[in-house]
C-alpha positions in Angstrom: 0.0 0.0 0.0 1.3 3.4 -1.0 1.6 6.2 1.6 -1.1 8.1 -0.2 -3.5 5.1 0.1 -2.5 4.6 3.7 -3.4 8.2 4.5 -6.8 7.9 2.8 -7.5 4.7 4.8 -6.4 6.5 8.0 -8.9 9.3 7.2 -11.7 6.8 6.7 -10.8 5.2 10.1 -10.7 8.6 11.7 -14.3 9.2 10.6 -15.5 6.0 12.1 -13.5 6.6 15.3 -14.9 10.1 15.8 -18.5 8.8 15.4 -17.8 6.0 17.8 -16.1 8.3 20.3 -19.2 10.6 20.4 -21.3 7.7 21.7 -18.6 6.2 24.0 -19.8 6.4 27.6 -16.2 5.9 28.9 -15.1 9.3 27.7 -16.5 11.2 30.7 -13.1 12.1 32.1 -12.0 13.6 28.8 -15.3 15.5 28.5 -14.8 17.0 31.9 -11.4 18.2 30.9 -12.8 19.9 27.8 -15.5 21.7 29.8 -13.0 22.8 32.5 -10.9 24.4 29.7 -13.9 25.9 27.9 -17.4 26.1 29.4 -18.9 26.2 25.9 -17.5 22.7 25.1 -20.5 20.8 26.6 -21.1 17.2 25.7 -23.8 18.3 23.2 -21.5 20.8 21.6 -18.6 18.4 21.3 -20.7 15.5 20.1 -22.2 17.7 17.4 -18.7 18.4 16.0 -17.6 14.8 16.4 -20.7 13.5 14.5 -20.3 16.1 11.8 -16.7 15.2 11.2 -17.6 11.5 11.4 -20.2 12.0 8.7 -17.9 14.1 6.4 -15.0 11.7 6.6 -16.6 8.9 4.6 -14.8 7.0 1.8 -16.7 8.6 -1.1 -16.2 12.2 0.0 -12.6 11.7 1.0 -11.9 10.3 -2.5 -13.6 13.2 -4.2 -11.8 15.7 -2.0 -8.4 14.2 -2.6 -8.7 12.7 -6.1 -6.4 15.3 -7.7 -3.8 15.5 -4.9 -0.9 13.6 -3.6 2.2 14.4 -1.4 4.2 17.4 -2.5 7.8 16.9 -3.6 9.2 19.8 -1.5 7.5 19.9 1.9 7.3 23.3 3.5 6.7 24.6 7.0 3.1 25.9 7.3 2.0 27.9 10.3 -1.6 27.3 11.4 -3.2 29.9 13.7 -6.4 28.2 14.8 -9.6 29.6 16.3 -11.4 27.9 19.2 -15.0 29.1 18.8 -16.3 25.6 18.1 -14.9 22.1 18.7 -12.4 20.9 16.1 -12.7 24.1 14.1 -9.1 23.9 12.8 -9.2 20.2 11.8 -9.7 20.8 8.1 -6.5 22.8 7.8 -4.5 20.3 9.8 -5.8 17.4 7.7 -5.0 19.3 4.5 -1.4 20.0 5.5 -1.0 16.4 6.8 -2.2 14.8 3.7 0.0 16.8 1.3 3.1 16.1 3.4 3.9 19.6 4.6 4.9 20.2 8.2 2.3 22.0 10.3 3.4 24.4 13.1 0.1 24.7 15.0 -0.8 27.5 17.4 -3.9 26.3 19.2 -6.5 28.6 20.7 -6.6 28.5 24.4 -10.3 27.6 24.1 -9.5 24.3 22.3 -6.3 22.8 23.7 -7.2 19.1 23.9 -9.3 17.9 21.0 -7.0 18.5 18.1 -3.9 16.9 19.7 -6.2 14.0 20.5 -7.0 13.6 16.8 -3.4 14.1 15.7 -2.4 11.3 18.1 -4.8 9.0 16.3 -3.4 10.0 12.9 0.1 9.2 14.0 -0.7 5.9 15.5 -2.6 4.8 12.4 0.0 6.2 9.9 3.3 6.1 11.7 5.1 7.5 8.7 3.6 10.9 9.5 4.7 11.1 13.1 6.1 14.5 14.0 4.6 16.1 10.9 2.1 18.1 13.1 3.8 20.2 15.8 1.8 22.1 18.5 3.5 25.0 20.1 2.7 28.1 22.1 5.9 29.8 21.0 6.2 32.4 18.2 6.5 30.9 14.7 10.0 30.5 13.4 11.2 29.4 10.0 7.8 29.1 8.3 7.1 29.3 4.6 3.3 30.0 4.6 0.5 30.7 7.1 -3.2 30.0 7.4 -4.7 32.1 10.2 -8.3 32.2 11.4 -9.7 34.8 13.7 -11.9 37.8 14.1 -12.1 40.9 11.9 -9.8 42.7 14.4 -7.2 39.9 14.5 -7.3 39.6 10.7 -5.8 43.1 10.4 -2.9 42.1 12.5 -2.5 38.9 10.6 -2.6 40.7 7.2 0.2 43.0 8.3 2.4 40.5 10.2 2.2 37.8 7.4 2.2 40.2 4.5 5.5 39.0 3.0 4.7 35.2 2.8 1.9 33.2 1.1 -1.1 33.2 3.4 -4.8 32.6 3.9 -6.3 35.0 6.4 -9.8 34.3 7.5 -12.1 36.7 9.4 -15.7 36.8 10.6 -18.4 35.3 8.3 -22.1 34.6 8.7 -24.7 32.0 7.7 -27.9 33.2 6.0 -31.3 31.6 5.6 -33.8 32.6 3.0 -37.4 31.4 3.5 -40.4 31.5 1.1 -43.1 30.3 3.5 -43.4 26.9 1.9 -40.9 25.2 4.2 -42.1 22.0 5.9 -42.1 21.6 9.7 -39.1 19.3 9.4 -37.2 21.9 7.4 -37.9 24.6 10.0 -36.7 22.3 12.8 -33.5 21.8 10.7 -33.2 25.5 10.5 -33.4 25.6 14.3 -30.3 23.4 14.3 -28.5 25.6 11.8 -29.1 28.5 14.1 -28.4 27.0 17.5 -25.9 24.2 17.0 -22.6 25.1 18.8 -24.8 27.7 20.6 -24.5 29.9 17.5 -20.8 30.4 17.9 -19.7 29.1 14.4 -19.2 31.1 11.2 -21.8 28.7 9.5 -24.5 29.4 12.1 -27.5 31.3 10.7 -27.4 34.8 12.1 -29.6 36.4 9.3 -33.0 35.5 8.0 -34.7 36.8 4.9 -38.5 36.2 5.0 -41.4 37.2 2.8 -43.6 40.0 3.9 -46.3 39.0 6.5 -44.4 35.9 7.4 -45.3 34.5 10.9 -42.1 34.5 12.9 -43.7 32.1 15.4 -43.0 29.5 12.8 -39.2 30.1 13.4 -39.7 29.9 17.2 -41.5 26.6 16.6 -38.4 25.2 14.9 -36.1 26.5 17.6 -38.1 25.1 20.5 -36.5 21.6 20.1 -33.2 23.2 21.1 -34.4 25.1 24.2 -32.0 23.1 26.3 -29.3 25.5 25.2 -30.3 27.4 28.3 -28.8 24.6 30.4 -25.4 26.1 29.5 -24.6 28.8 32.0 -22.5 30.6 29.3 -25.4 30.7 26.8 -27.9 31.8 29.5 -25.6 34.6 30.6 -25.2 35.8 27.0 -29.0 35.6 26.5 -29.6 37.7 29.7 -27.0 40.3 28.7 -28.0 40.7 25.1 -31.7 40.9 26.1 -30.9 43.6 28.6 -29.0 45.5 25.8 -32.0 45.2 23.5 -34.4 46.4 26.2 -32.2 49.3 27.3 -31.8 50.3 23.6 -35.6 50.2 23.3 -35.3 47.9 20.3 -38.4 46.2 18.9 -37.7 42.4 19.0 -39.5 39.1 19.6 -38.4 36.8 22.4 -39.3 33.2 23.3 -37.4 32.9 26.5 -34.1 31.7 25.1 -33.7 33.3 21.7 -34.5 36.7 20.1 -35.5 37.8 16.6 -34.9 41.5 15.6 -35.7 43.2 12.4 -32.3 44.6 11.2 -30.6 45.0 7.9 -27.2 43.8 9.2 -25.9 40.2 8.6 -24.2 39.6 11.9 -26.3 39.4 15.0 -25.3 39.1 18.7 -25.2 35.7 20.2 -28.6 34.3 21.3 -30.4 36.3 18.5 -30.8 36.5 14.8 -31.6 39.5 12.6 -34.3 39.3 9.9 -35.4 41.4 6.9 -38.5 41.1 4.8 -38.3 40.9 1.1 -40.7 41.2 -1.9 -38.2 39.9 -4.5 -35.9 36.9 -4.5 -33.8 38.6 -7.1 -33.1 41.5 -4.7 -32.1 39.0 -2.0 -29.7 37.3 -4.4 -28.2 40.6 -5.3 -27.7 41.5 -1.6 -25.9 38.2 -1.0 -23.7 38.6 -4.1 -22.7 42.1 -2.9 -21.8 40.7 0.5 -20.0 37.5 -0.4 -17.0 38.4 1.7 -19.2 38.3 4.8 -21.1 35.1 3.9 -20.0 31.6 4.7 -23.1 29.7 3.6 -26.8 30.2 2.6 -29.6 27.8 3.3 -32.9 27.9 1.5 -35.6 25.7 -0.1 -33.7 25.8 -3.4 -34.7 29.4 -4.1 -31.2 30.9 -3.8 -28.2 30.3 -6.1 -25.6 28.0 -4.6 -27.6 27.5 -1.4 -27.6 24.3 0.7 -30.5 22.4 2.3 -31.8 23.2 5.7 -29.9 21.3 8.4 -26.7 21.2 6.4 -25.1 24.5 7.6 -23.2 22.6 10.2 -22.4 19.6 8.1 -20.1 20.9 5.3 -18.6 18.6 2.8 -14.8 18.2 2.8 -14.7 20.2 -0.4 -16.8 23.0 1.0 -13.7 25.1 1.7 -14.0 27.9 4.3 -14.4 31.3 2.6 -14.5 29.6 -0.7 -10.7 29.3 -0.8 -9.3 25.9 -1.9 -6.8 25.1 0.9 -5.4 22.1 -1.0 -4.6 24.2 -4.1 -2.9 26.9 -1.9 -0.8 24.3 -0.1 0.1 22.3 -3.3 1.5 25.4 -5.0 3.9 26.4 -2.2 
């Protein structure tokens, strides 16, 4: 078996392992460690990420993702600055570097210090030829040839300046959008609820903006969200809800509230945590134009097949391996170094 084939088999095994780990009742101690490090990393949140990755790392999608790629002839040192907003958020970058044979110098977010090393340990045990290829460090990067950095809009300005002289991918804040036409089924609306509240709304693929037809009954949205009312069991989510509701009230905003989530009419795409903004429309063409004019702020769009390049309800948190963040093909970038 070639090294390329062994890596592909390792990725398939990783997908199975992640799905199994999410249902393993013996991982209580590890889960406690995660929550002690980051209060957002509850069992539900972590398992949502594990199951999503387990689903995406299947043999068919792995083959499609990697069919045109193999190990590079001249490996480079690639710095990875990772976010920690949701569990395993930097795994796609790590797997891309690992598969192509570059060396990754990884700076973990303090919010996610345990999950990614745990996964890399699995990769190295299953494919021993790659041991030492992924290095985690808190120190300043030295001797690196390229960088992939993910952060906020503020940190991206620093990254743009600091890494301006080397090949780079700099990612900043993006948002998920949903466009409804009033013909959605109850099941689709419940899936939309998951798109909104999975990972407590902390991911760049979470739906923070809704476009709805005029006279749409927003109670339908609340009906889809109700299934996920247990988000209030998270102290961090509940605290954010209380704080943002107080801000809305003190600002005398008009908004709707169901006791754990708020909907506010607002033209902006990015809403505070525990809320979503909505706008009414009378023309799908106009909505398409708005999205096209704001592509640099949009990570994904869900709809009932009424918007160009949209995905189905419930798929916002389950991207395919070839759904590259910000629309930038990471493998192409790494292959050309």
